[in-house]
C-alpha atoms as an extended CHARMM CRD file, in Angstrom:
* protein
*
        85  EXT
         1         1  UNK       CA             -8.8210000000      -53.1370000000      -62.3900000000  PROA      1               0.0000000000
         2         2  UNK       CA             -6.9880000000      -49.8260000000      -62.5500000000  PROA      2               0.0000000000
         3         3  UNK       CA             -7.5500000000      -47.8960000000      -65.7810000000  PROA      3               0.0000000000
         4         4  UNK       CA             -4.5170000000      -47.5600000000      -68.0110000000  PROA      4               0.0000000000
         5         5  UNK       CA             -4.0430000000      -44.2820000000      -69.8420000000  PROA      5               0.0000000000
         6         6  UNK       CA             -1.3150000000      -43.7080000000      -72.4010000000  PROA      6               0.0000000000
         7         7  UNK       CA              0.2110000000      -40.4120000000      -73.3630000000  PROA      7               0.0000000000
         8         8  UNK       CA              3.3820000000      -39.6380000000      -75.2430000000  PROA      8               0.0000000000
         9         9  UNK       CA              3.2350000000      -42.9080000000      -77.1840000000  PROA      9               0.0000000000
        10        10  UNK       CA              2.8800000000      -41.1080000000      -80.5140000000  PROA      10              0.0000000000
        11        11  UNK       CA              6.3140000000      -39.6140000000      -79.9950000000  PROA      11              0.0000000000
        12        12  UNK       CA              7.7580000000      -43.0890000000      -79.4480000000  PROA      12              0.0000000000
        13        13  UNK       CA              6.0520000000      -44.3210000000      -82.6190000000  PROA      13              0.0000000000
        14        14  UNK       CA              6.8310000000      -41.3860000000      -84.9360000000  PROA      14              0.0000000000
        15        15  UNK       CA              9.9690000000      -39.9360000000      -83.3850000000  PROA      15              0.0000000000
        16        16  UNK       CA              8.3530000000      -36.4770000000      -83.4270000000  PROA      16              0.0000000000
        17        17  UNK       CA              8.2050000000      -34.1770000000      -80.4200000000  PROA      17              0.0000000000
        18        18  UNK       CA              5.4660000000      -34.8130000000      -77.9080000000  PROA      18              0.0000000000
        19        19  UNK       CA              2.4590000000      -32.5400000000      -78.4260000000  PROA      19              0.0000000000
        20        20  UNK       CA              0.1780000000      -33.4660000000      -75.5170000000  PROA      20              0.0000000000
        21        21  UNK       CA              0.1640000000      -32.3850000000      -71.8970000000  PROA      21              0.0000000000
        22        22  UNK       CA             -1.2590000000      -34.4370000000      -69.0450000000  PROA      22              0.0000000000
        23        23  UNK       CA             -2.4170000000      -33.2850000000      -65.6160000000  PROA      23              0.0000000000
        24        24  UNK       CA             -3.4190000000      -35.7350000000      -62.8690000000  PROA      24              0.0000000000
        25        25  UNK       CA             -6.3990000000      -34.5730000000      -60.8090000000  PROA      25              0.0000000000
        26        26  UNK       CA             -6.1130000000      -37.4920000000      -58.3820000000  PROA      26              0.0000000000
        27        27  UNK       CA             -3.3110000000      -39.6190000000      -57.0070000000  PROA      27              0.0000000000
        28        28  UNK       CA             -1.9620000000      -41.9760000000      -59.6310000000  PROA      28              0.0000000000
        29        29  UNK       CA              0.9130000000      -44.2130000000      -60.4960000000  PROA      29              0.0000000000
        30        30  UNK       CA              3.0580000000      -43.0700000000      -63.3810000000  PROA      30              0.0000000000
        31        31  UNK       CA              5.2700000000      -45.3450000000      -65.4190000000  PROA      31              0.0000000000
        32        32  UNK       CA              7.8730000000      -43.9130000000      -67.7360000000  PROA      32              0.0000000000
        33        33  UNK       CA              8.8120000000      -45.9730000000      -70.7580000000  PROA      33              0.0000000000
        34        34  UNK       CA             11.7610000000      -45.3450000000      -73.0610000000  PROA      34              0.0000000000
        35        35  UNK       CA             11.6780000000      -46.2640000000      -76.7560000000  PROA      35              0.0000000000
        36        36  UNK       CA             13.5180000000      -49.5670000000      -76.2170000000  PROA      36              0.0000000000
        37        37  UNK       CA             11.0650000000      -50.7180000000      -73.5390000000  PROA      37              0.0000000000
        38        38  UNK       CA              8.1210000000      -49.5290000000      -75.6390000000  PROA      38              0.0000000000
        39        39  UNK       CA              9.3220000000      -51.5750000000      -78.6260000000  PROA      39              0.0000000000
        40        40  UNK       CA              9.9420000000      -54.6200000000      -76.4090000000  PROA      40              0.0000000000
        41        41  UNK       CA              6.3820000000      -54.3550000000      -75.1080000000  PROA      41              0.0000000000
        42        42  UNK       CA              5.0840000000      -54.1060000000      -78.6820000000  PROA      42              0.0000000000
        43        43  UNK       CA              6.9660000000      -57.2930000000      -79.5490000000  PROA      43              0.0000000000
        44        44  UNK       CA              6.2240000000      -59.3370000000      -76.4230000000  PROA      44              0.0000000000
        45        45  UNK       CA              3.0500000000      -58.1660000000      -74.6840000000  PROA      45              0.0000000000
        46        46  UNK       CA             -0.2430000000      -58.7510000000      -76.5000000000  PROA      46              0.0000000000
        47        47  UNK       CA             -2.2740000000      -57.0640000000      -73.7370000000  PROA      47              0.0000000000
        48        48  UNK       CA             -0.0880000000      -53.9440000000      -74.0900000000  PROA      48              0.0000000000
        49        49  UNK       CA             -0.5870000000      -53.9800000000      -77.8740000000  PROA      49              0.0000000000
        50        50  UNK       CA             -4.3440000000      -54.4310000000      -77.5000000000  PROA      50              0.0000000000
        51        51  UNK       CA             -4.6330000000      -51.5140000000      -75.0600000000  PROA      51              0.0000000000
        52        52  UNK       CA             -2.4510000000      -49.3060000000      -77.2600000000  PROA      52              0.0000000000
        53        53  UNK       CA             -4.4950000000      -50.1230000000      -80.3850000000  PROA      53              0.0000000000
        54        54  UNK       CA             -7.7730000000      -49.5080000000      -78.5340000000  PROA      54              0.0000000000
        55        55  UNK       CA             -6.4690000000      -46.1470000000      -77.3170000000  PROA      55              0.0000000000
        56        56  UNK       CA             -5.3160000000      -45.0880000000      -80.7860000000  PROA      56              0.0000000000
        57        57  UNK       CA             -8.5820000000      -46.2770000000      -82.3940000000  PROA      57              0.0000000000
        58        58  UNK       CA            -10.6530000000      -44.2910000000      -79.8780000000  PROA      58              0.0000000000
        59        59  UNK       CA             -8.5610000000      -41.2000000000      -80.5790000000  PROA      59              0.0000000000
        60        60  UNK       CA             -9.0950000000      -41.6120000000      -84.3290000000  PROA      60              0.0000000000
        61        61  UNK       CA            -12.8610000000      -41.9610000000      -83.7910000000  PROA      61              0.0000000000
        62        62  UNK       CA            -12.8940000000      -38.8610000000      -81.5850000000  PROA      62              0.0000000000
        63        63  UNK       CA            -10.8770000000      -36.8860000000      -84.1400000000  PROA      63              0.0000000000
        64        64  UNK       CA            -13.2380000000      -38.0000000000      -86.9180000000  PROA      64              0.0000000000
        65        65  UNK       CA            -16.3010000000      -36.8830000000      -84.9260000000  PROA      65              0.0000000000
        66        66  UNK       CA            -14.7010000000      -33.5150000000      -84.1710000000  PROA      66              0.0000000000
        67        67  UNK       CA            -13.7870000000      -33.0270000000      -87.8230000000  PROA      67              0.0000000000
        68        68  UNK       CA            -17.3540000000      -33.8240000000      -88.9040000000  PROA      68              0.0000000000
        69        69  UNK       CA            -18.7360000000      -31.3390000000      -86.3630000000  PROA      69              0.0000000000
        70        70  UNK       CA            -16.3700000000      -28.6260000000      -87.6100000000  PROA      70              0.0000000000
        71        71  UNK       CA            -17.2310000000      -29.2780000000      -91.2450000000  PROA      71              0.0000000000
        72        72  UNK       CA            -20.9600000000      -29.1500000000      -90.4460000000  PROA      72              0.0000000000
        73        73  UNK       CA            -20.4770000000      -25.8900000000      -88.5420000000  PROA      73              0.0000000000
        74        74  UNK       CA            -18.5250000000      -24.3670000000      -91.4290000000  PROA      74              0.0000000000
        75        75  UNK       CA            -21.2460000000      -25.4630000000      -93.8620000000  PROA      75              0.0000000000
        76        76  UNK       CA            -23.9600000000      -23.8310000000      -91.7220000000  PROA      76              0.0000000000
        77        77  UNK       CA            -21.9350000000      -20.6450000000      -91.3380000000  PROA      77              0.0000000000
        78        78  UNK       CA            -21.2430000000      -20.4760000000      -95.0640000000  PROA      78              0.0000000000
        79        79  UNK       CA            -24.9840000000      -20.7360000000      -95.7750000000  PROA      79              0.0000000000
        80        80  UNK       CA            -25.8590000000      -18.1000000000      -93.1800000000  PROA      80              0.0000000000
        81        81  UNK       CA            -23.2520000000      -15.6730000000      -94.4530000000  PROA      81              0.0000000000
        82        82  UNK       CA            -23.5760000000      -16.7050000000      -98.1190000000  PROA      82              0.0000000000
        83        83  UNK       CA            -19.8930000000      -17.6430000000      -98.3580000000  PROA      83              0.0000000000
        84        84  UNK       CA            -18.9900000000      -20.0020000000     -101.1930000000  PROA      84              0.0000000000
        85        85  UNK       CA            -15.7700000000      -21.4780000000     -102.5350000000  PROA      85              0.0000000000
């Protein structure tokens, strides 16, 4: 089965400008989806919803891990340089 990768979906959900950039390193098939089609898929396609939710959940987990790493790094640096507050 061909992997499915989403990008730009946050813009369709929030209405905000797109913030990500994507570059294909191999040949791929690209599907463009407007807001109406996106919302129809949300309403009618459970596999689409499942994949979208999995993608968003993985991104949240990744963001959480990165945040924890940054906080730990800041804590270590503040101890090394005796920075408080």
